[in-house]
BABAMAR-687876 format. One line per field, with one value per residue (C-alpha): residue number from 1; x negated, y negated, z; residue in one letter. Coordinates in steps of 0.001 Angstrom, whole numbers, plus 524288, in hexadecimal, padded with zeros to 5 digits. Each point is the difference from the previous one (the first is absolute). Layout:
! residues N
num [NUM|...];
u [X|...];
v [Y|...];
w [Z|...];
residuo [A|...];
! end
This chain:
! residues 287
num [1|2|3|4|5|6|7|8|9|10|11|12|13|14|15|16|17|18|19|20|21|22|23|24|25|26|27|28|29|30|31|32|33|34|35|36|37|38|39|40|41|42|43|44|45|46|47|48|49|50|51|52|53|54|55|56|57|58|59|60|61|62|63|64|65|66|67|68|69|70|71|72|73|74|75|76|77|78|79|80|81|82|83|84|85|86|87|88|89|90|91|92|93|94|95|96|97|98|99|100|101|102|103|104|105|106|107|108|109|110|111|112|113|114|115|116|117|118|119|120|121|122|123|124|125|126|127|128|129|130|131|132|133|134|135|136|137|138|139|140|141|142|143|144|145|146|147|148|149|150|151|152|153|154|155|156|157|158|159|160|161|162|163|164|165|166|167|168|169|170|171|172|173|174|175|176|177|178|179|180|181|182|183|184|185|186|187|188|189|190|191|192|193|194|195|196|197|198|199|200|201|202|203|204|205|206|207|208|209|210|211|212|213|214|215|216|217|218|219|220|221|222|223|224|225|226|227|228|229|230|231|232|233|234|235|236|237|238|239|240|241|242|243|244|245|246|247|248|249|250|251|252|253|254|255|256|257|258|259|260|261|262|263|264|265|266|267|268|269|270|271|272|273|274|275|276|277|278|279|280|281|282|283|284|285|286|287];
u [3AD0E|7F7E9|7F540|7F183|7FED0|80A8D|7FC2F|7F13F|7FB32|7F181|7F95D|8002D|80ED4|80017|80709|7F818|7FCC7|801FF|7F975|8099D|80637|80E51|7FCF0|7F743|80B1F|807CB|80DED|7FBC5|7F662|7F8D0|7FAD3|7F52A|7F906|7F1E8|7F9FB|7F80F|80C87|80423|7F52B|80579|80D86|7FA84|7F788|80C7F|80322|7FF48|7FC4C|7FB20|80474|7F9E1|7F915|7FFAC|7FA18|8018D|7FD7F|8071A|808CF|7FB7E|808E3|7FFA9|80AB1|80097|80877|8031B|8078E|805BA|803AA|7F9B6|7FBF2|7F8F6|7F8D6|7FB49|7FAB0|80667|7F6AC|80508|80C1A|80D34|7F9E5|7F8E6|80CAB|8060C|7F543|8009E|80EE0|80177|7F55A|804F6|80DA4|7FA81|7F8A0|80C93|80A0D|7F9AC|7FB74|7F223|7FFBE|80C37|7FFA9|80E72|80776|8027E|80E66|7FF7F|7FC08|7F555|80117|7F3BB|7FF20|7F5D1|7FB76|7F623|7F7C3|7F97D|7FB28|80727|8009B|80A90|808DE|807C5|7FC96|8070F|7F681|7F2B4|7F336|800AC|80EA2|80532|80A19|807D0|804D2|80E98|8011D|7F54C|7FF50|7F86D|7F821|7FA45|80A19|7FCCE|80DFC|80559|7F946|80907|80E49|80A05|7F84E|80C67|8053A|7F5BB|7FE59|806C5|80535|80618|7F319|7F8E7|8093B|7FE8F|7F14D|7FF7D|808BD|7F933|7F24A|803A0|7F87E|7F679|7F7EA|80516|7FF79|8004C|80C64|7FEE3|807D5|80497|800DA|80272|7F7E7|806CC|80883|7FF53|7F130|7FEF2|80818|7F7CE|7F2F5|8032E|808C0|800C1|7F20E|7FCBE|805B1|80847|7FCE0|80098|7F309|7FAFF|7F7DA|7F77D|7F96A|7F326|7F8B8|7FCBD|8093A|80BD7|7FEE8|7FDF5|7F143|7F8EC|7F16A|7FBB9|80C60|80C03|80CF5|80BBD|808D6|7F813|80C68|803DB|7FADC|806B5|80CE7|7FDAC|7FDC9|80CA3|8085C|80B58|80AFE|80983|7F820|7F39E|7F312|7F46F|7F621|7F396|7F803|7F9C3|7FE16|806BF|80CFE|80943|7FC1B|7FEF3|80DD2|805CB|7FA15|8029F|80E3E|80159|7F963|807B8|7F4D7|7FF70|7F5CD|7FC66|7F4A4|7FBA3|7F4E4|7F757|7FF76|7F1A0|8015F|8090A|80277|806ED|7F699|7F4C0|7F98E|7FA0B|7FBD3|7F51B|7FE0A|80D4A|7FC3C|804B1|80D66|800B6|7FCCA|80B2C|8094E|7FAB6|8021C|80DFF|80322|7F9C2|80883|80C8D|7FF38];
v [DE3A3|80A54|8052A|7FE95|80ED2|8009A|7F456|7FED4|7F27F|7FD8C|7F4A2|7F80A|8013B|80A8D|80D1A|80B94|80822|7F6E5|7F471|7F6F6|7F3F4|7FCFA|7F449|80865|808BD|7FD4F|804BF|80797|80AF9|8093E|80BD3|80915|80B72|7FCBD|7F3F2|7FD54|7FF79|7F3F7|7F8B4|804B6|7FAB7|7F337|7FE18|7FBB1|7F5AF|7F1B6|7FC29|8078C|7FB85|809EC|80D24|8091A|80D93|80981|80EA6|804CC|7F412|7F590|7F452|7F471|7F5AA|7F6AD|7FB49|805D6|7F7E7|7F7D8|80B9D|8017F|80E43|80846|80C0F|809C3|80DB8|80A25|80B73|80DD7|80603|7FD04|7FE45|7F419|7FAF4|800BE|7F6E6|7F6B9|7FED1|7FD7C|7F5B7|7F93C|7FF81|7FAD5|7F54C|7FC0C|801B2|7FF1E|7F35A|8034A|7F502|80428|80E79|7FF44|8033F|7F410|7FC1B|7FEFE|80C44|7FEB0|80A2A|80516|8057E|80ABF|807BA|80AD3|80270|80D42|80C24|80CD9|80DE4|80304|80BD3|7FFA7|80036|7F2FD|7F914|802F9|7F9C0|7F15E|7FEB5|7F5F9|805A8|7F874|80769|7FD7C|80A73|8051A|80D36|7FF37|80BD0|7F7C3|7FE64|7F1B7|7FB5A|809A9|7F872|7F44E|7FF06|7FF0E|8070A|806FF|7F2D7|7FF0F|80E66|80768|80B9A|806C4|7FF81|80522|80B9F|80391|7FEA9|8099F|8097D|7FFD2|80014|80B14|7F82A|80873|7F61A|80088|7F387|7F726|7FB7E|7F701|7F364|7F83C|7F130|7F661|7F42B|7F2D5|80114|7F1A1|80022|80C8E|7F991|7F398|8071B|80B5A|7F8C6|8089C|804F9|80708|80D57|800C5|80CDD|807F5|7FFF8|80909|7F95B|80B04|7FF9D|804AF|80109|80E76|80A01|7F6E8|7FD9A|80E5E|7FF8D|80C46|7FFE3|80959|7FFF6|8077E|7F8D7|802E7|7FFA6|80234|7FE8E|7F2B5|7F7F9|808E4|7FE0F|7F151|7FF6C|80795|7F7EE|7F86E|7F8B1|7F5FD|7FF55|7FCE5|80745|7FE6C|7F878|7FE47|80170|7F4F2|7FD3B|7F38B|7FCF2|80677|7F88B|7F353|8014A|80570|7F686|7F45D|803D8|80126|7F2C6|7F92F|7FD9C|802CA|80A1D|809E2|807E1|800BD|808F5|802D1|80E92|803DA|80ED1|809C5|80A73|808F5|7FDCD|7FFD0|7F447|7F437|7F258|7FB54|7F3E2|7FA1C|7F202|7FAA6|805F5|7FAA3|7F21F|80073|803F9|7F58C|7F58F|80489|7FFAC|7F298|7FA93|80626|7FF1B];
w [1817D|7F911|808E0|7FC6A|7FF73|7F55F|7F7A7|800D1|7FC46|7FE3E|8071B|7F364|7FEF8|7F57D|80037|804DB|7F3F9|7F467|806CF|7F91A|805E6|7FD24|7F767|7F73D|7FB4B|7F39F|7FDD3|7F3D1|802B3|7F6E7|80744|7FB60|80647|7FCAE|80698|7F3A5|7F7F5|807B3|7F8E6|7F303|80339|8054A|7F3ED|7F918|80A49|7FC2E|80DE1|80BDA|80D64|8093A|80061|80BB7|8018F|80B4B|7FEEF|7F3CF|80007|7F678|7FD7A|7F6C7|7FF22|7F482|7F4D2|7F2BE|7F60E|80AF4|80894|80D5A|8012D|80A17|7FB5D|80A1B|800FF|808B4|7FED6|7FE3F|805FC|805EE|80D81|7FAB8|7FA1F|80D93|804EB|7F478|7FF76|80E81|80015|7F3B8|805C6|80CC4|7F8C9|7F930|80AC5|80D60|80653|8044F|80A10|8076E|7FBF8|7FC9D|7F394|7F796|7FECE|7F11E|7F89D|7F5A4|7F54C|7F95C|7F234|7FEF0|7F439|801E4|7F3D8|8008F|7F91C|7FF57|7FAF5|7F5FC|8016E|7F34C|7F186|7FE13|80942|7F9E5|8042B|7FDB2|802B7|809B8|8096A|80A1E|80BEB|7FF4E|80A6F|808D7|8069F|80CA2|80447|80AFC|80AD8|8033C|7FE32|80A0E|80AEB|7FDC9|80425|7F531|7F57F|7FBB0|7FB4F|7F54F|7FCA7|7F4F9|807AA|7F42C|7F8A8|80C0A|80132|7F1B8|80112|80B51|7F89D|7F2CA|805B4|8095E|80A11|807C5|8079F|80DDB|807F0|7F407|7F945|7F439|8000E|7F427|7FF11|7F4F3|7FC7E|7FFB2|7F3AA|7FC3F|80116|7F811|7F546|800B2|7FEC8|7F6E3|7F647|7F3CE|7FED0|80CCB|80357|80C52|8068A|80C69|80734|80AA2|80A6E|80502|80D51|7FA4F|7F31C|7FFA9|8061D|800DE|7F158|7FCDE|7FE11|80466|802CA|80AD1|8083B|7FB46|7FED0|808AA|7F3F3|7F396|7F7D5|80555|7F48B|7F639|80731|800AE|7F154|7FD86|8096C|7FA23|806CF|7FA82|7F362|807B1|7FF69|80929|7F7F7|807F3|80C73|807B5|80E7E|80489|7F956|809B5|80C2B|7F83E|7FAAF|80C93|809C1|7F715|7FEBC|80ED3|801CE|7F541|7F681|7F158|7FC67|7F59D|7FA94|7F1D7|7FBF7|7F470|7FD4E|7FFF9|80177|7F985|80A21|7F650|7F4A0|809DF|7F998|806BF|7FC24|808F8|7F783|802E3|8036D|7F2EF|801DE|80DDF|7FBDB|7F64F|80ACD|8092A|7F5AF|7FDFF|80E79|801B9|7F52A|804FE|80ED7];
residuo [M|I|A|P|S|E|L|I|I|N|P|D|G|S|C|F|H|L|H|L|K|P|E|Q|L|A|D|K|I|I|M|V|G|D|P|D|R|V|N|T|V|A|S|Y|F|D|T|K|E|C|E|V|S|S|R|E|F|H|T|I|T|G|T|Y|K|G|K|R|I|T|T|L|S|H|G|I|G|T|D|N|I|D|I|V|L|N|E|L|D|A|L|A|N|I|D|F|A|S|R|T|I|K|P|I|F|R|Q|L|T|M|V|R|V|G|T|S|G|G|L|Q|P|F|V|P|V|G|T|Y|V|A|A|G|K|S|I|G|F|D|G|V|L|Y|F|Y|A|G|S|E|K|V|R|D|K|A|F|E|S|E|L|M|R|Q|L|K|W|K|L|S|G|I|Q|P|Y|V|V|S|A|D|P|S|L|V|K|Q|I|T|Q|D|D|I|I|R|G|V|T|I|A|A|N|G|F|Y|G|P|Q|G|R|K|L|R|L|P|L|A|D|P|E|L|N|R|K|I|E|A|F|E|F|N|D|S|R|I|T|N|F|E|M|E|S|S|S|L|A|G|L|S|A|L|M|G|H|R|A|M|T|V|C|C|I|I|A|G|R|V|A|Q|D|M|N|T|E|Y|K|G|S|M|T|G|L|I|E|T|V|L|D|R|I];
! end
């Protein structure tokens, strides 16, 4: 039996942060960062079953072309993904009445649709990039037993070597998205890349305002990195914990982003909503 302090259930029978009840969750989930973007995804639904909002977590479940889909917002950062993934898994695989794990596992399919900064000339602003691999600068995965089972240790070692890693107390980890889901969503028109999930928007992504950076050359080394014919394509802030935790839990998950900033060219598209809707439509059709 899972103690009330570990699995917090609200008086109405919903999970603590998301405020969702088990019956409100679909097997197919489209995740976005911005709560307002949930409305954009749900605007394509043929029917709407429920809508729940709590803090930065906004959820709508409905149907799209006969598919039952949940779309929800997770806010910014891998710490939020830790909350969302654990509560989604609990909704699917824990009996809230008895507080015990269900005997039959229910697998979720999750696609995060986000925005990102491009790091290579071949991923200019407007490009769609799927995170075939994610590099975590966050550390979330290290708090869970068995992380070595889902991590690419060879890639991690080469990353440390080529980047001449200087940030003490932080060691990047590398995880892969679910390969069958990546194939299903990307098909032949979305780039499969290597994405860094940074644990911040400014310093961790090499932006310097008033505070100096511990390694001012880190972005240059990231851009030059190459291993097994792979280059690091983009920065975002959630893909590593999504891919890593899902793999440990047995779910299918991936991240696909629209590039809205060119970090090398130093250009930015603040009017990116049209590009995002195109990506949302693609994911809705393919999930």
